[in-house]
N, C-alpha and C positions, 0 to 999 in steps of 0.2 A: 412520903409519897414517892412512887417510883418515877424516875425521869431519865433522860438522856438517850443512850445508844442501845439499839436492839439489833442483834445479829440474826437476820432472817435467813432461812435456808433457801438456797437456789435450786432450781430443777436440774435434774441430770447428775452427772458425776459418777464416780466409782462407788462400789458397795461400801468402801471404807468412809466415803463422804456422806453416806446416808445417815440421817439423824437416828438416834436411839432414844428409847424412853428413859425416864428418870431411874427406874429400877435397874435397867441394863447399865446405865452410866455408873450407878453405885457399885454394881458388880465389877465393872471394868476398873473403876478408879483410874487415875492417870494424872501425871504432871503435864502431859501433852493435851492441848485443847481438843475437845470433841464436840460435835453438834448433838444437842439433846433437845427433844421435844417434850413439852409439858405445859402446865398452866401456872401462871403467876397469880398468887393470892397473897394479899397483904392484910394482916390483922394486927391491930395495936402497934402499927408502925414497923412491924417485922415482916419482910417479904419472904415467901417460900416458893420453891419451884416444885410443883406437885405432879404426880403421875395422873391424877384424876381429880375431879371436883365432886365432893359429896353433895347430895341433894338435900341440903338443909338451908335454913335461913338464919343468918346470912350464910352463903356458901362457905364450905370449909375445905381444907386441903385433904385430899385422899392420899393415903400412904402407898408406896414410899414417897418421901419428899426430902428436899434439901433446903437448908437455909440459903438464901440468895444474897450474894455479895457482889456489888458492882452496879453500875447504872443500867437501867432497862426502861425502855419506853413501851408500855403495854397497857391496854385498857384492862380494868379489873376482870379477872376470870377469863382472859383471852388465851387461846392456845397459841404458843409461840415455839420457835426453834432458836436456841441460843448457842453460842460458841463459848466454851469455857472449860475449866478444869474442876475435877471433883477431889476434895480432900476431906475425908471423913464424912461429916454430915453437912458440908458446905459446897455449894456450886459457886465458883468465882468466875464471873463473866470476863471473857478476854476482851482486850481493847484492840486486837488485830482485826 
């Protein structure tokens, strides 16, 4: 089950502070935290951060997607903005 902290995006800020989609975050990669928007989908105990949700039942993660590591409080299939780093196929939620 997903639990704990969710880093939500605030309004305003510079262009660099604007959240990007999961695909753009993968292209960028970075050891520096970035704000990324997408959907959290958990299947078989494995959370994924997805660009989109497929119209299937149960809903599935649309590609591109990243394995989500770290605590997140989100309802199933909720669109969220998270702060974290991308390393390969993993999005690691920042605690800042």
